[in-house]
LOGUVO-890602 format. One line per field, with one value per residue (C-alpha): residue number from 1; x, z, y; residue in one letter. Coordinates in Angstrom, 3 decimals, padded with zeros to 6 digits, always signed. Layout:
k: (NUM  ...)
px: (X  ...)
pz: (Z  ...)
py: (Y  ...)
r: (A  ...)
//
This chain:
k: (1  2  3  4  5  6  7  8  9  10  11  12  13  14  15  16  17  18  19  20  21  22  23  24  25  26  27  28  29  30  31  32  33  34  35  36  37  38  39  40  41  42  43  44  45  46  47  48  49  50  51  52  53  54  55  56  57  58  59  60  61  62  63  64  65  66  67  68  69  70  71  72  73  74  75  76  77  78  79  80  81  82  83  84  85  86  87  88  89  90  91  92  93  94  95  96  97  98  99  100  101  102  103  104  105  106  107  108  109  110  111  112  113  114  115  116  117  118  119  120  121  122  123  124  125  126  127  128  129  130  131  132  133  134  135  136  137  138  139  140  141  142  143  144  145  146  147  148  149  150  151  152  153  154  155  156  157  158  159  160  161  162  163  164  165  166  167  168  169  170  171  172  173  174  175  176  177  178  179  180  181  182  183  184  185  186  187  188  189  190  191  192  193  194  195  196  197  198  199  200  201  202  203  204  205)
px: (+000.000  +000.954  +002.115  +003.099  +001.382  +003.322  +002.200  +004.839  +004.672  +006.101  +005.063  +003.619  +000.532  +002.265  +002.652  -000.589  -002.529  +000.356  +000.670  +003.737  +001.503  -000.792  +000.634  -000.433  -003.947  -004.133  -003.033  -005.445  -008.246  -007.130  -007.088  -010.650  -011.831  -010.211  -011.530  -008.125  -006.080  -002.421  -000.395  +003.169  +005.671  +009.235  +010.590  +009.570  +010.045  +006.467  +002.756  +001.820  -001.178  -001.338  -004.396  -005.133  -006.887  -008.013  -005.156  -002.536  -001.177  -001.146  +000.894  +000.068  +002.886  +003.399  +007.086  +007.628  +011.236  +010.504  +010.385  +014.122  +014.596  +011.467  +013.563  +014.736  +011.161  +010.178  +013.332  +013.064  +009.597  +010.284  +013.473  +011.948  +009.023  +011.026  +008.825  +010.237  +010.265  +007.636  +005.322  +005.451  +003.195  +004.301  +001.766  +003.290  +002.687  +003.518  +004.435  +004.095  +000.383  -002.444  -004.587  -007.158  -004.848  -002.927  -000.793  +000.231  +003.644  +006.323  +009.871  +011.544  +013.409  +012.767  +012.617  +014.056  +011.449  +013.492  +011.171  +011.367  +015.109  +015.740  +013.435  +015.227  +018.600  +017.552  +015.854  +018.678  +016.106  +013.742  +011.356  +008.515  +005.069  +004.263  +000.860  +001.563  -001.013  -001.036  -000.504  +000.428  +003.625  +004.119  +005.649  +008.999  +011.583  +012.660  +009.118  +008.809  +009.815  +007.364  +004.681  +004.888  +005.046  +001.910  -001.729  -003.459  -006.343  -009.730  -010.576  -007.218  -007.691  -011.153  -009.688  -006.939  -009.489  -011.599  -008.595  -007.912  -011.548  -011.174  -008.029  -009.915  -012.284  -009.258  -007.996  -008.835  -007.159  -004.069  -003.758  -004.157  -001.456  -003.949  -002.253  -003.597  -007.193  -006.228  -004.698  -007.937  -009.751  -006.986  -006.144  -009.788  -010.907  -013.409  -016.900  -017.774  -020.484  -023.568  -026.287  -029.590  -033.067  -035.542  -038.770  -040.580  -037.993  -036.481  -032.890  -031.957  -031.252)
pz: (+000.000  -000.173  +003.340  +002.776  +000.674  +000.249  -001.215  -002.388  -001.928  -000.061  +003.466  +004.253  +003.381  +000.421  -001.349  -000.250  -003.453  -005.958  -008.647  -006.981  -004.061  -006.034  -004.120  -000.827  -002.257  -003.014  +000.472  +002.054  +000.029  +001.037  +004.698  +004.418  +002.759  +005.432  +008.172  +009.634  +010.207  +009.593  +012.491  +012.815  +013.510  +014.194  +013.743  +010.072  +009.325  +008.143  +008.707  +009.196  +009.922  +010.806  +009.555  +010.842  +008.115  +008.038  +005.621  +007.781  +008.671  +006.111  +006.677  +005.043  +004.832  +003.673  +004.009  +005.571  +004.385  +001.194  -002.107  -002.715  +000.528  +000.376  +000.598  +004.119  +005.368  +003.265  +004.062  +007.812  +008.010  +005.505  +007.266  +010.741  +009.716  +007.187  +004.274  +000.911  -002.068  -003.924  -000.889  -001.300  -003.473  -004.126  -005.519  -007.282  -009.835  -013.437  -016.098  -018.974  -018.349  -018.749  -015.734  -015.283  -016.613  -014.381  -014.694  -012.318  -012.835  -011.009  -011.011  -013.845  -014.125  -011.851  -015.062  -013.281  -010.510  -007.447  -004.981  -006.799  -007.300  -003.570  -002.637  -005.145  -003.708  -000.075  -000.649  -002.895  -005.402  -008.051  -007.616  -005.814  -007.270  -008.596  -009.086  -011.599  -011.358  -014.463  -014.042  -017.665  -019.033  -019.574  -022.975  -022.191  -019.974  -018.432  -017.114  -015.369  -011.880  -012.003  -013.374  -010.603  -007.868  -009.063  -008.439  -011.314  -013.085  -011.551  -014.465  -014.079  -010.325  -010.956  -013.451  -011.002  -008.213  -010.524  -011.288  -007.556  -007.007  -009.788  -008.120  -004.838  -006.593  -006.937  -003.385  -002.119  -005.166  -004.664  -001.004  -001.935  -004.636  -007.262  -009.659  -012.928  -011.866  -010.259  -013.549  -015.400  -013.130  -012.941  -016.642  -017.774  -019.275  -016.959  -018.473  -019.889  -017.921  -019.985  -018.838  -019.949  -019.695  -017.416  -018.644  -018.622  -020.873  -018.200  -016.932  -014.739  -011.091)
py: (+000.000  +003.647  +004.543  +008.173  +010.839  +014.063  +017.367  +019.831  +023.580  +026.541  +027.582  +030.990  +033.013  +034.687  +031.327  +029.651  +030.262  +030.104  +027.418  +025.878  +024.864  +022.553  +019.592  +021.180  +021.673  +017.959  +016.868  +019.359  +017.739  +014.230  +015.272  +016.608  +013.403  +011.241  +013.564  +014.328  +017.465  +018.157  +019.563  +020.856  +018.085  +019.183  +015.671  +015.690  +019.414  +019.839  +019.488  +015.855  +013.652  +009.987  +008.109  +004.626  +002.639  -001.007  -001.698  +000.018  +003.447  +006.264  +009.400  +012.748  +015.280  +018.858  +019.831  +023.263  +023.394  +025.381  +023.566  +023.182  +021.210  +019.038  +015.877  +016.756  +016.413  +013.391  +011.409  +012.109  +010.534  +007.756  +006.643  +006.671  +004.480  +002.429  +003.479  +002.401  +004.822  +002.776  +003.223  +007.018  +009.198  +012.788  +015.262  +018.258  +020.997  +020.066  +022.636  +020.171  +019.568  +022.060  +023.016  +020.273  +017.568  +015.175  +012.075  +009.316  +007.744  +005.777  +007.073  +008.902  +012.181  +015.148  +017.265  +020.291  +020.317  +021.280  +019.566  +016.238  +016.697  +017.031  +014.137  +011.924  +012.948  +012.464  +009.107  +007.926  +006.699  +008.093  +005.144  +006.902  +007.589  +011.062  +012.641  +015.400  +018.193  +020.377  +024.123  +024.949  +026.471  +030.221  +029.455  +031.086  +029.391  +032.690  +033.189  +029.817  +031.045  +033.951  +031.632  +029.026  +031.677  +033.486  +032.694  +030.894  +032.562  +031.762  +029.441  +027.664  +027.205  +025.793  +023.299  +022.285  +021.836  +019.677  +017.473  +017.090  +016.093  +013.524  +012.158  +011.822  +009.417  +007.142  +007.662  +004.171  +002.642  +004.818  +003.846  +000.176  +000.570  -000.598  +001.786  +000.383  +001.008  +004.322  +005.469  +004.701  +007.150  +009.745  +009.809  +009.849  +013.122  +014.810  +015.143  +018.527  +020.261  +021.037  +023.364  +021.921  +023.437  +021.744  +020.157  +023.503  +025.021  +027.266  +027.178  +024.236  +024.944)
r: (M  I  R  L  M  V  G  L  G  N  P  G  A  E  Y  E  H  T  R  H  N  A  G  F  W  F  I  D  A  V  A  R  Q  L  K  T  A  L  A  P  D  R  S  Y  F  G  L  A  A  R  V  N  L  P  S  G  T  L  W  L  L  E  P  M  T  F  M  N  M  S  G  K  S  V  A  A  L  A  R  F  F  K  I  A  P  E  E  I  L  V  A  H  D  E  L  D  L  M  P  G  Q  M  K  L  K  L  G  G  S  H  A  G  H  N  G  L  K  D  I  Q  A  Q  L  G  S  P  D  F  W  R  L  R  L  G  I  G  H  P  G  V  K  A  E  V  I  N  H  V  L  R  K  P  L  A  T  E  R  E  A  I  D  Q  S  I  A  Q  A  L  D  A  L  E  L  L  I  A  S  D  M  E  R  A  M  L  K  I  H  A  R  P  P  R  S  K  K  Q  P  D  A  A  G  G  P  S  S)
//
C-alpha cells in the first residue's frame, strides 16, 4: 500500500494560493476526505497527519522546508518508519500539463522540478510515485519562476481543483497501490459540464 502521501509547496501566506503549491492543495483535500487534520511536527520538518486505516497506517505530509529542501522532510519521516520509495506518493505541480490535466507515474526524471530533485537525492532513489497536477507552461523558460510563484487565473484554479476532485475518486485505489485502476480514473478526461433546460424550458437549477 501507499504509506506516505506528500504534497509539495512553499510555506507561508504569500505562497498559499500560488501554482507551486498545487501539491499542498491535493493533500489538504485528502485530509478533508479522510476527516483528519495536519499539524506541525518538528521531527519531520512539516505538517503531518497519521491516519489509521483497516489496511494500515497512512501518513500525510506537507514539508515546511521550502520547495528546494522538500527531501529533508520526506526522508526524515520515511526513514523513521522504514517506508520504501515505492510506498510514497508525491503530488506536485507540473508545467508540462495544462490546468485540469494530471498524470500518475512511477519514477523517472525530476525534469528540473526542485522539490522532486531534492526528494530523489535524499531518498537515494527516483522510484517513488508522482501525481503530476497540471498548471500549464508560460511558454517562455525565463518566465517559469514567475509563473509558478503566481496565483493561477480563476478558471485555471477551478480546473486544477476539478482534477484534484477527480483524483480523490481514486484515493482508495491509490492507497491500496492498485495503480492500474487508479490510472484509469486519474487519466480519464473529466466530463464537460452542460447546462440543460428543465422540462418547462427554463434554466436548470
